[in-house]
N, C-alpha and C positions, 0 to 999 in steps of 0.2 A: 503492500501501500503508500502510496506517494506520502510522505511527512508533511507535516505544516511548512515546515522551513523551506519546503522545495518549493510552495504555491506564494503567490501573492494575494494579499484580500484587497477588494478592490477598493474604490477611494472613499472615505468615511466621510459625509457630508457636514456632521454636526462637528468635525475634529477639522475644521480650518480655520483659519485666521492670520492677519497680518501686522495686528496693532501690538505693539512693544504696552504690556501691562504699567510699566513702570511703578513698582509698588514701593520705590525709594519716594515716587512722590507726593503720596496716601498721606500722608502724617507733617508736609507741611501745608499749611493752613495760607501761609501767604500766596503761595505758588498757586493752590485751588485757588483763591481768590482773583489769581491777573489771569488764571487760563480760564473763569466763568465770563470776565471781563470783556475778555479777548473775541472781537466779531466774528474772527474766523476759527474757533472753536467748533465741536458740531456736536447737538443732541441729539437721542434717539427717545425717544418718547415711547416708554411701554405698560401696556394695560393689562392686567390680567394674562400675561402671555404673546401679547396682540402688541402689534406697532402697524405702522403706516409704509405703503410700500408702491412703489409705480411701477407699472410697465413702460419700457421705451424699447417698441420693436419685438425682438424676442429676449430681451432681458428683462429682468429687476432688481429694483434696486432699493433698498432701504431710504425713506424719507428723511432726510436728516436736518435739524434747526440750527437757526445761531440761539444762543442763549438768549438772546434777548424776546425772541419770538416763540420759547419753549414755555410751557406751563407751569405752574406751580407745583413741586412735590420733592419727594426723597429724593437726593442727590447722588450717583453713583460714579466715580472715576474709572473709566473702561481702560484707557491707556493713552498713547501719545503714540503717532505716525505723521513723519518729515514736518517737524515741528508743531502738528497742529493737536489737540488737545481735543477727547472723546468722552461727551458725557452721558448715561442715561438718566430718565429722569421718571419715577411712577407716577405717572396722571392720567387721564383721561385724555383721549387721542383727539389731539383738536380738529374741529371740525364736522366729529361723525357725533352721530347719538347714541346713549347706549341704551342697552335693554336688556331687562332683567330677567331671568329665567331661571326657579329653583334658585335664588339668591346669588345665581354667577352670570359674571356679562359674558353677551355672545355678539357676536359680532360677525356676518354671513361674509362673505369672500369669494369670488372667483374672476380669477385675470381675464379668462376665456371673453366673458360680458363685459369689461370695465374699457373703456375707451382710454387709449392710450394716454398717458400723460398722469391721469385723475389717481389720484391718491384713494387707497384701498385697505381696509384693515386686515393682517393675516399673523397667522401663527405657526411656531416652525416645522410643524408637520406639514404646510402648505405651502410652504414657499423656502423652504431651511436649505432644498437642494438646488432651489433656481439661483437666490443669491450667489453674488460674487463670494470671493473668500473672505474680505476684508469684512463685507456687510453681514454677512453667513457668522464670524466669529466675532462681534457684536452683538448682535441676535443671540446666540446663547449664550455669552454671557451674562447679559441684561435679564434674559428670562430667567437664568438661575438666583441671580442676586436680587431679582422683585419678589422670588418663592421665598426664599431665604428671610428677606426682608418680614414679609408679611405674617411669617409664624413665630417671630422672635419678638415679638414688639415687647413684650415682659420678661422681666430679668425670671432665672427658672428657680432663685433662689428664693428670693424675697418678694417678686411679685412686681415689682417697681417699673415703671414704664421707662425701658433703655433709650437712651440716646445716642444716634448715628455718629460715627467719627469716621477719620484715617478713608475719605473718600468714599463711603459706605462699603466700607470692608471691616470696619467692628462696630458691635454693638455696648456699651457701657454701662452698665447700671449705674444713677447717681449717687444711691443709695449705700450699698454695699462695694463699690467702687470695681465689681467683676466684671471682665471684659468675656466677650463672645465673640467667635469667628464663625464664618459662612461655613457649614458644613455638606459634602457628599457624602451620599452611601453607594459603597461599593458593591455593584451587582455584576455575578457573573452569567454570559450567555454562552452556551455550548452549544456547535454542531457534533451531534453524536454520529459515525459510522459504523457497521459490523465487516467481518470477514469479507463478506462481497461488496462492501463500499457502498451498501447504500446509505440512506439519508434517513436518521428517524423526525418527525414532523409530526408536531400535535398541537392543541387548541384547549384552553381554558374553559368551565363552565360558561365566563361571560360573554363569551364570544360565539358569534354564530356560525350556524355549519359552514363549512367551505374555507373559512379562515385558520390558513394555518401557520406555524413557528416551528421555531427551534425551541428549546426548552431553558432556561432563565431564572434567578434564583441571588435573593441578597448573599451577600459576606456575613456571618455571624461573630460575636467578639471572639476574640483568643483562635481565627480559623485562619488558615492561608485560602489564597485563590486556590488551588491545586485541589487542597478538599472540601471546598466547600462547591466545583466541580463534582468532584465522585459523591458526594451527598447531596445535593440538589436531584439528580439524575437518578438516583438511587429511592430517592424520597417521592419522587413523582413518576417513574415508570417501573419501578422495581428492576430496573438491571442493573449491572455492574459495569463499570469503565477504568480504562487503564487509560494510561499516556494522555495528559491532559497537556496542549500544545495551543502557546497563549500565543495568539495571530494579531491584536490592535487592540485599542480602548477609544470610545467615544461617550462624548456628556451626553443625559439625557434628562435632563431640567425636567420631570416631569412628576414631583417638582424636583428632586436632588441628586440625581441618581448618574452613578459613571459605570456605562455597560463595560465590562473586561472581554474580551471575543477569546473563547477556545475553540479547538477539534478537540474530539476524546472518542476513543477504542472501546468497540461496547467488548465485555467478555462474553455477556450473556444478550440474546434476544428477546425470551417472551415477555413481553409488554403488560406489565399489571399496573394501570393507571391508581394512581391516586384521585378515586372521585370529587374528592373537596378540590382539586388542584387542578384534575385535567380529566378534561370530558370524553376524547382520545385521541389515541398516537398510533402512527403507522410509519410503516419503514416503505422508502419510496428507494427505486431504482431510478437512474436517471430518463432513462425511455420512460418510466411510469410516470414518473412527473411530469414531464411535456407533455404525456397524454392527459394528464390531467390537468395541469393548466392549457392546456388546449380545447379541450370540451369545457370549460367552466367550471367544472367541480370542485377546484381546486383556486383559491387565492394567496396569494404572498405577501407580506410584509413591503412596505414600498422603500425605492431604493435607498430613503432617508433614513434609515433604521442599519444597524451593523448586522441585526437578522438577516436581513437582505442581501449584504457583503459577505456572509459566513457561507450562504446558502449558494451564493453564484461562484466563489472562488471555490467550493467542493465539486460543484457543477459542470463549471470550468469554461462560463460563458456568461453573457445575462440573460435576464429571463423575464418574459410576459408575467401577468395576471395581480397588478398592484389591487391592496384592498382599497 
């Protein structure tokens, strides 16, 4: 069987970026004030994981504002590129109405139906793979910071409302002076292959029939990534795997995961899915997967996901049939 080291994982569309994060500048209040006063500074507005984008021909760009035109809100330094500072502001998107559904902001968006040049609201799942390297990196960063700040307004020690500092990269409790930093949750995601080089695909109970992906799960405290791969596969589908091989990682800020991609080799092949975690699981050869996609009975995760890239790496080429 070809080893993972002999293969190249496809482009990880949410792992791109060109901005220097400039961590040394975060605590420099005078520099932050000067940067915010500079009309050349660019601001990305983020609202519940959405930002404004516009279409220009076949290209999609994030809408960036000068500070004077940005709405008021929590401010996060994203970094510097070519002497230009980039910030994110968590605030309602300028010029667009907000609609509340079950307490969450929902902003419909379809680039195909949008006149060229008009700003529309979009999230990472919709445009993460369409944006250029700079804008994709800015949006992933801003989404992750906004999600963390939204759930860490109060000190976990005493309950006092915390204060944003260091360009949005620390929250400080004014009562006990404790500092709290943005966190990510490591999760392993693994493509399991058997001796016949078949690929294991499955779906969770919350997914509709026909939507399949590879297995994934969070790393537990005190656990290595490789041990997490072995444990999660055994828990979810009841098979033993060996030789976990790391291929790459991608942020998945929904709300704060970091997906660490692996290949693993199955030692056993009889599937016994955990009903709470897995609704169905099946082995696919390349020919069987191709037929299932062409017939429409199976759909795969979108290209923006690392799951899709791992599947295509195993398959040996691009696939169709997005969710």
